[in-house]
N, CA and C atoms as an extended XYZ file, in Angstrom:
384
Properties=species:S:1:pos:R:3:atomname:S:1:resname:S:1:resid:I:1 pbc="F F F"
N       -78.239       68.362       71.194 N   UNK     1
C       -77.334       68.754       70.104 CA  UNK     1
C       -77.761       67.786       69.146 C   UNK     1
N       -78.266       67.412       67.414 N   UNK     2
C       -78.196       66.457       66.880 CA  UNK     2
C       -77.167       66.845       65.174 C   UNK     2
N       -77.301       65.879       65.243 N   UNK     3
C       -76.728       66.191       63.723 CA  UNK     3
C       -77.431       65.629       62.180 C   UNK     3
N       -77.060       66.647       61.473 N   UNK     4
C       -77.853       66.442       60.216 CA  UNK     4
C       -77.085       66.107       59.034 C   UNK     4
N       -77.226       65.086       58.375 N   UNK     5
C       -76.664       64.059       57.172 CA  UNK     5
C       -77.740       64.912       55.901 C   UNK     5
N       -76.423       65.384       55.039 N   UNK     6
C       -76.863       66.226       53.863 CA  UNK     6
C       -76.212       65.357       53.091 C   UNK     6
N       -76.977       65.103       52.330 N   UNK     7
C       -76.665       64.026       51.154 CA  UNK     7
C       -75.484       65.274       49.768 C   UNK     7
N       -75.031       64.936       48.997 N   UNK     8
C       -73.703       65.307       48.114 CA  UNK     8
C       -75.051       64.988       47.053 C   UNK     8
N       -75.496       65.951       46.173 N   UNK     9
C       -75.668       65.621       45.148 CA  UNK     9
C       -74.661       65.373       43.770 C   UNK     9
N       -74.905       64.651       43.095 N   UNK    10
C       -73.766       65.296       42.064 CA  UNK    10
C       -74.287       66.007       41.261 C   UNK    10
N       -73.075       67.035       40.740 N   UNK    11
C       -73.595       67.962       39.681 CA  UNK    11
C       -72.935       67.917       38.701 C   UNK    11
N       -72.919       67.972       37.721 N   UNK    12
C       -72.137       68.570       36.234 CA  UNK    12
C       -71.906       69.310       35.552 C   UNK    12
N       -71.159       70.279       35.602 N   UNK    13
C       -71.252       71.910       34.510 CA  UNK    13
C       -71.031       71.380       33.889 C   UNK    13
N       -71.682       71.911       32.595 N   UNK    14
C       -70.780       71.358       30.793 CA  UNK    14
C       -69.729       72.610       30.981 C   UNK    14
N       -70.338       74.381       30.702 N   UNK    15
C       -69.204       75.157       31.055 CA  UNK    15
C       -70.460       76.940       31.194 C   UNK    15
N       -69.234       77.338       31.322 N   UNK    16
C       -70.029       78.544       32.209 CA  UNK    16
C       -69.208       79.426       31.205 C   UNK    16
N       -70.220       81.078       31.098 N   UNK    17
C       -69.470       82.053       30.382 CA  UNK    17
C       -70.419       82.105       29.572 C   UNK    17
N       -70.018       83.544       28.550 N   UNK    18
C       -71.131       83.938       27.226 CA  UNK    18
C       -70.486       83.014       26.168 C   UNK    18
N       -71.229       82.677       25.004 N   UNK    19
C       -70.557       82.212       23.709 CA  UNK    19
C       -70.501       83.314       23.190 C   UNK    19
N       -69.827       83.327       22.070 N   UNK    20
C       -69.833       84.454       20.844 CA  UNK    20
C       -70.774       84.477       20.225 C   UNK    20
N       -71.171       85.230       19.610 N   UNK    21
C       -72.449       85.092       18.800 CA  UNK    21
C       -71.746       85.644       16.901 C   UNK    21
N       -71.969       84.070       16.047 N   UNK    22
C       -71.269       83.823       15.304 CA  UNK    22
C       -72.127       85.144       14.152 C   UNK    22
N       -73.111       85.531       13.810 N   UNK    23
C       -73.727       87.429       13.484 CA  UNK    23
C       -75.091       87.753       14.335 C   UNK    23
N       -73.724       88.626       14.906 N   UNK    24
C       -74.651       89.433       15.763 CA  UNK    24
C       -75.389       90.594       15.055 C   UNK    24
N       -76.096       90.611       13.514 N   UNK    25
C       -76.823       91.372       12.864 CA  UNK    25
C       -78.060       90.817       12.771 C   UNK    25
N       -77.801       89.429       12.084 N   UNK    26
C       -78.796       88.938       12.323 CA  UNK    26
C       -79.833       88.437       13.119 C   UNK    26
N       -81.125       88.603       12.850 N   UNK    27
C       -82.205       87.561       13.214 CA  UNK    27
C       -82.752       86.651       13.482 C   UNK    27
N       -82.330       85.809       14.387 N   UNK    28
C       -82.537       83.787       14.082 CA  UNK    28
C       -83.692       83.787       15.533 C   UNK    28
N       -84.226       82.633       14.740 N   UNK    29
C       -84.981       82.133       16.094 CA  UNK    29
C       -84.969       81.505       16.781 C   UNK    29
N       -85.625       81.348       18.057 N   UNK    30
C       -84.421       80.432       19.028 CA  UNK    30
C       -85.551       79.212       19.828 C   UNK    30
N       -85.302       78.525       19.677 N   UNK    31
C       -85.732       77.466       20.467 CA  UNK    31
C       -85.534       77.294       21.833 C   UNK    31
N       -86.506       77.086       23.079 N   UNK    32
C       -85.590       77.575       24.510 CA  UNK    32
C       -86.383       76.207       24.877 C   UNK    32
N       -86.232       75.133       25.720 N   UNK    33
C       -86.793       74.276       26.622 CA  UNK    33
C       -86.580       74.449       27.541 C   UNK    33
N       -87.436       74.432       28.851 N   UNK    34
C       -87.963       75.108       29.565 CA  UNK    34
C       -88.589       74.377       30.954 C   UNK    34
N       -87.621       74.102       32.131 N   UNK    35
C       -88.007       73.642       33.055 CA  UNK    35
C       -88.237       74.287       34.113 C   UNK    35
N       -89.816       74.680       34.521 N   UNK    36
C       -89.499       75.350       35.964 CA  UNK    36
C       -90.761       75.071       37.025 C   UNK    36
N       -90.526       75.724       37.897 N   UNK    37
C       -91.637       75.072       39.880 CA  UNK    37
C       -92.466       76.129       39.993 C   UNK    37
N       -93.472       75.388       39.936 N   UNK    38
C       -94.673       76.515       40.331 CA  UNK    38
C       -95.395       76.105       41.636 C   UNK    38
N       -96.511       76.950       42.169 N   UNK    39
C       -96.717       76.261       42.762 CA  UNK    39
C       -97.437       74.563       42.903 C   UNK    39
N       -97.967       75.002       41.939 N   UNK    40
C       -98.867       72.946       41.483 CA  UNK    40
C       -97.873       72.271       41.561 C   UNK    40
N       -96.644       72.599       40.850 N   UNK    41
C       -95.278       71.357       40.740 CA  UNK    41
C       -94.511       71.855       39.697 C   UNK    41
N       -94.125       70.725       39.121 N   UNK    42
C       -92.740       70.726       38.257 CA  UNK    42
C       -93.400       71.047       36.967 C   UNK    42
N       -93.025       71.794       36.138 N   UNK    43
C       -93.540       71.798       34.383 CA  UNK    43
C       -92.323       71.859       33.403 C   UNK    43
N       -92.667       71.369       32.352 N   UNK    44
C       -91.907       71.231       31.378 CA  UNK    44
C       -92.303       72.284       30.038 C   UNK    44
N       -91.157       72.554       29.313 N   UNK    45
C       -92.549       73.349       28.254 CA  UNK    45
C       -90.812       73.796       27.331 C   UNK    45
N       -91.875       74.218       26.131 N   UNK    46
C       -90.574       74.524       24.591 CA  UNK    46
C       -91.425       75.736       24.233 C   UNK    46
N       -89.764       76.986       24.081 N   UNK    47
C       -90.650       78.144       24.024 CA  UNK    47
C       -89.601       78.592       22.567 C   UNK    47
N       -90.378       79.570       22.086 N   UNK    48
C       -89.461       80.243       20.813 CA  UNK    48
C       -89.413       81.591       20.516 C   UNK    48
N       -88.817       82.441       20.828 N   UNK    49
C       -87.959       83.401       20.530 CA  UNK    49
C       -87.555       83.954       19.554 C   UNK    49
N       -87.694       85.110       18.612 N   UNK    50
C       -86.615       85.999       18.080 CA  UNK    50
C       -85.521       87.283       18.560 C   UNK    50
N       -85.044       86.595       17.990 N   UNK    51
C       -83.752       87.977       18.878 CA  UNK    51
C       -81.839       87.849       18.206 C   UNK    51
N       -81.981       89.144       17.860 N   UNK    52
C       -80.111       88.665       17.546 CA  UNK    52
C       -78.799       87.864       18.712 C   UNK    52
N       -79.542       87.331       19.673 N   UNK    53
C       -78.349       86.813       20.150 CA  UNK    53
C       -78.921       85.973       21.233 C   UNK    53
N       -78.095       84.277       22.228 N   UNK    54
C       -78.814       83.979       22.664 CA  UNK    54
C       -79.040       84.297       24.359 C   UNK    54
N       -78.369       85.486       24.190 N   UNK    55
C       -78.300       86.058       25.646 CA  UNK    55
C       -79.893       86.850       25.828 C   UNK    55
N       -79.832       86.945       24.725 N   UNK    56
C       -81.566       87.985       24.579 CA  UNK    56
C       -82.287       87.269       24.432 C   UNK    56
N       -82.513       86.620       23.558 N   UNK    57
C       -83.389       85.628       23.211 CA  UNK    57
C       -83.709       84.931       25.384 C   UNK    57
N       -82.327       84.892       25.758 N   UNK    58
C       -82.747       83.876       27.433 CA  UNK    58
C       -83.439       84.924       27.954 C   UNK    58
N       -83.179       86.119       28.282 N   UNK    59
C       -83.588       87.361       28.830 CA  UNK    59
C       -84.995       87.348       28.471 C   UNK    59
N       -85.491       87.714       27.144 N   UNK    60
C       -86.624       87.511       27.500 CA  UNK    60
C       -87.811       86.383       27.918 C   UNK    60
N       -86.852       84.975       27.240 N   UNK    61
C       -87.537       84.311       28.202 CA  UNK    61
C       -88.013       83.883       29.698 C   UNK    61
N       -87.175       84.635       30.271 N   UNK    62
C       -87.588       84.669       31.906 CA  UNK    62
C       -88.338       85.962       32.330 C   UNK    62
N       -87.820       86.898       31.201 N   UNK    63
C       -89.568       88.258       31.295 CA  UNK    63
C       -90.655       87.751       31.076 C   UNK    63
N       -90.737       86.266       29.961 N   UNK    64
C       -91.928       85.810       29.589 CA  UNK    64
C       -92.678       84.784       30.423 C   UNK    64
N       -91.614       84.045       30.855 N   UNK    65
C       -91.709       83.041       32.071 CA  UNK    65
C       -92.961       84.028       33.293 C   UNK    65
N       -91.989       85.537       33.555 N   UNK    66
C       -92.182       86.222       34.851 CA  UNK    66
C       -93.776       87.024       34.974 C   UNK    66
N       -93.669       86.773       33.736 N   UNK    67
C       -95.323       87.788       33.297 CA  UNK    67
C       -96.559       86.547       32.815 C   UNK    67
N       -96.029       85.240       32.371 N   UNK    68
C       -97.052       84.941       32.121 CA  UNK    68
C       -97.633       84.185       33.185 C   UNK    68
N       -96.978       83.202       33.473 N   UNK    69
C       -96.576       82.322       34.834 CA  UNK    69
C       -95.731       82.113       36.509 C   UNK    69
N       -95.760       83.948       36.181 N   UNK    70
C       -95.500       84.704       37.957 CA  UNK    70
C       -94.092       83.827       37.919 C   UNK    70
N       -93.506       83.253       37.379 N   UNK    71
C       -92.453       82.578       37.375 CA  UNK    71
C       -90.994       82.799       37.902 C   UNK    71
N       -90.480       82.890       38.976 N   UNK    72
C       -89.330       83.747       39.699 CA  UNK    72
C       -88.326       82.932       38.820 C   UNK    72
N       -87.043       83.642       38.505 N   UNK    73
C       -85.600       83.143       37.986 CA  UNK    73
C       -85.111       82.119       38.712 C   UNK    73
N       -85.126       81.897       39.691 N   UNK    74
C       -84.445       81.024       40.632 CA  UNK    74
C       -85.581       79.012       40.230 C   UNK    74
N       -86.566       79.346       40.217 N   UNK    75
C       -87.586       78.802       39.997 CA  UNK    75
C       -87.256       78.098       37.817 C   UNK    75
N       -86.524       79.002       37.420 N   UNK    76
C       -86.448       78.417       36.187 CA  UNK    76
C       -85.210       77.633       35.641 C   UNK    76
N       -84.740       76.579       35.126 N   UNK    77
C       -84.334       75.510       34.373 CA  UNK    77
C       -84.166       76.298       32.593 C   UNK    77
N       -83.115       76.842       32.333 N   UNK    78
C       -82.949       75.936       30.699 CA  UNK    78
C       -82.301       75.419       30.607 C   UNK    78
N       -83.488       74.249       30.195 N   UNK    79
C       -82.757       73.129       29.356 CA  UNK    79
C       -81.481       72.817       28.270 C   UNK    79
N       -82.660       73.328       26.926 N   UNK    80
C       -81.422       73.710       25.861 CA  UNK    80
C       -81.657       74.865       25.467 C   UNK    80
N       -81.186       75.489       24.285 N   UNK    81
C       -81.160       75.969       23.463 CA  UNK    81
C       -80.440       76.359       22.043 C   UNK    81
N       -81.598       75.997       21.211 N   UNK    82
C       -81.385       75.923       19.603 CA  UNK    82
C       -81.135       77.339       18.794 C   UNK    82
N       -80.976       77.250       17.889 N   UNK    83
C       -81.607       77.852       16.424 CA  UNK    83
C       -82.253       77.140       15.776 C   UNK    83
N       -83.256       77.281       15.536 N   UNK    84
C       -84.497       76.921       14.825 CA  UNK    84
C       -84.562       77.677       13.183 C   UNK    84
N       -84.570       76.537       12.713 N   UNK    85
C       -85.271       77.041       11.114 CA  UNK    85
C       -86.188       78.097       11.083 C   UNK    85
N       -86.734       78.995        9.864 N   UNK    86
C       -87.763       78.901        9.854 CA  UNK    86
C       -88.455       78.271        9.715 C   UNK    86
N       -88.849       77.109        8.747 N   UNK    87
C       -89.168       76.489        8.077 CA  UNK    87
C       -89.899       74.989        9.510 C   UNK    87
N       -88.803       75.070       11.029 N   UNK    88
C       -89.467       74.233       11.927 CA  UNK    88
C       -89.812       74.999       12.878 C   UNK    88
N       -90.104       76.259       12.767 N   UNK    89
C       -90.749       76.982       13.964 CA  UNK    89
C       -92.252       76.075       14.140 C   UNK    89
N       -92.809       76.659       14.967 N   UNK    90
C       -94.342       75.660       15.733 CA  UNK    90
C       -95.312       76.795       16.322 C   UNK    90
N       -94.841       78.217       16.610 N   UNK    91
C       -95.366       78.966       17.605 CA  UNK    91
C       -96.356       80.062       16.135 C   UNK    91
N       -97.565       79.928       15.717 N   UNK    92
C       -98.340       81.239       14.781 CA  UNK    92
C       -97.143       82.469       15.760 C   UNK    92
N       -96.872       83.032       16.717 N   UNK    93
C       -96.425       84.041       16.706 CA  UNK    93
C       -95.116       84.527       16.259 C   UNK    93
N       -94.383       83.581       15.907 N   UNK    94
C       -92.671       83.596       15.252 CA  UNK    94
C       -93.002       83.352       13.936 C   UNK    94
N       -94.122       82.352       13.502 N   UNK    95
C       -94.357       81.803       12.605 CA  UNK    95
C       -94.717       83.725       11.244 C   UNK    95
N       -95.789       84.349       12.105 N   UNK    96
C       -96.255       84.824       11.476 CA  UNK    96
C       -94.961       86.117       10.903 C   UNK    96
N       -93.804       86.348       11.745 N   UNK    97
C       -92.923       86.957       11.267 CA  UNK    97
C       -92.407       86.196        9.914 C   UNK    97
N       -92.228       85.813        9.684 N   UNK    98
C       -91.557       85.152        8.149 CA  UNK    98
C       -92.032       85.688        6.836 C   UNK    98
N       -92.994       86.139        6.996 N   UNK    99
C       -93.707       86.631        5.841 CA  UNK    99
C       -92.974       87.717        5.088 C   UNK    99
N       -92.870       87.352        3.833 N   UNK   100
C       -92.392       88.311        2.971 CA  UNK   100
C       -92.596       89.917        2.705 C   UNK   100
N       -93.561       89.809        2.920 N   UNK   101
C       -94.564       90.646        2.376 CA  UNK   101
C       -95.627       91.125        4.270 C   UNK   101
N       -94.378       91.239        4.854 N   UNK   102
C       -94.802       91.689        6.505 CA  UNK   102
C       -95.356       93.332        6.097 C   UNK   102
N       -96.636       93.716        6.791 N   UNK   103
C       -96.256       95.495        6.741 CA  UNK   103
C       -96.953       95.668        8.565 C   UNK   103
N       -96.190       96.770        8.588 N   UNK   104
C       -96.302       96.709        9.578 CA  UNK   104
C       -97.038       98.467        9.624 C   UNK   104
N       -98.794       98.942        9.609 N   UNK   105
C       -99.415       99.955        9.403 CA  UNK   105
C       -98.787      100.775       10.781 C   UNK   105
N       -98.936      102.743       10.199 N   UNK   106
C       -99.248      102.905       11.265 CA  UNK   106
C       -99.817      104.026       11.137 C   UNK   106
N      -101.176      103.590       11.744 N   UNK   107
C      -102.639      104.066       11.618 CA  UNK   107
C      -102.875      105.364       12.312 C   UNK   107
N      -102.538      105.802       13.484 N   UNK   108
C      -102.219      107.162       14.031 CA  UNK   108
C      -101.388      108.133       13.335 C   UNK   108
N      -101.122      108.571       12.610 N   UNK   109
C      -100.158      109.281       11.900 CA  UNK   109
C      -100.366      110.942       12.094 C   UNK   109
N      -100.024      111.526       13.193 N   UNK   110
C       -99.930      113.177       13.261 CA  UNK   110
C       -98.800      114.226       11.868 C   UNK   110
N       -99.112      114.892       10.979 N   UNK   111
C       -98.451      115.117       10.154 CA  UNK   111
C       -97.719      116.162       10.620 C   UNK   111
N       -96.636      116.518        9.926 N   UNK   112
C       -95.637      117.213       10.097 CA  UNK   112
C       -96.990      118.886       10.097 C   UNK   112
N       -98.267      119.163        8.395 N   UNK   113
C       -98.321      120.089        7.777 CA  UNK   113
C       -99.754      120.443        8.636 C   UNK   113
N      -100.122      119.728        9.894 N   UNK   114
C      -100.997      119.765       10.797 CA  UNK   114
C      -100.437      120.585       12.003 C   UNK   114
N       -99.130      120.988       11.782 N   UNK   115
C       -98.864      121.768       13.232 CA  UNK   115
C       -98.283      123.096       13.099 C   UNK   115
N       -99.398      123.669       12.350 N   UNK   116
C       -98.158      124.906       11.510 CA  UNK   116
C       -99.062      125.928       13.019 C   UNK   116
N      -100.249      125.751       13.166 N   UNK   117
C      -100.761      126.471       14.602 CA  UNK   117
C      -100.653      126.272       15.645 C   UNK   117
N      -100.695      126.295       16.387 N   UNK   118
C      -101.097      125.949       17.994 CA  UNK   118
C      -103.435      125.894       17.760 C   UNK   118
N      -103.191      127.970       17.749 N   UNK   119
C      -104.932      127.435       17.461 CA  UNK   119
C      -105.439      127.379       16.870 C   UNK   119
N      -106.192      126.438       16.041 N   UNK   120
C      -106.847      126.418       15.172 CA  UNK   120
C      -107.556      125.839       15.339 C   UNK   120
N      -109.206      126.356       14.004 N   UNK   121
C      -110.282      126.119       14.439 CA  UNK   121
C      -110.730      124.556       14.634 C   UNK   121
N      -109.915      123.851       14.269 N   UNK   122
C      -110.773      122.325       13.729 CA  UNK   122
C      -109.557      121.570       14.185 C   UNK   122
N      -109.947      120.435       14.529 N   UNK   123
C      -108.806      119.242       15.055 CA  UNK   123
C      -108.534      118.750       13.886 C   UNK   123
N      -107.149      118.399       13.863 N   UNK   124
C      -106.311      117.765       13.461 CA  UNK   124
C      -106.222      116.325       12.562 C   UNK   124
N      -106.707      115.996       11.094 N   UNK   125
C      -106.805      114.770       11.100 CA  UNK   125
C      -105.548      113.763       10.856 C   UNK   125
N      -105.875      112.638       11.477 N   UNK   126
C      -104.731      111.782       12.359 CA  UNK   126
C      -105.447      110.193       11.202 C   UNK   126
N      -106.663      110.107       10.941 N   UNK   127
C      -107.084      109.023       10.493 CA  UNK   127
C      -106.769      109.126        8.923 C   UNK   127
N      -105.540      107.685        8.611 N   UNK   128
C      -105.985      108.372        6.790 CA  UNK   128
C      -106.484      106.907        6.136 C   UNK   128
């Protein structure tokens, strides 16, 4: 029998719990500083997400890190999160959403007047 000595790490928790959202219907840009452990080592990252709440942005971050880097939630540490102004965003995926004339085309639409009969001689035209 032997006794292992375990050093106690000094950890300070600043706060726990969910913060209230000041404007729950406005979409904001969130900058998240992340540290995660991969198979090859520890990495620091800055990521940007658009969401209406901090918790939604953090959820997006966890899912994105799992998809792109195969990082498990226990290996991800959220270092800092803050709201970023539109002019201060860095990532092109976020910047493209700041265009005031942005359009979302719907190229493959099936119109209702094409659904008159089930059995017709020619196919419906979906490309406009």
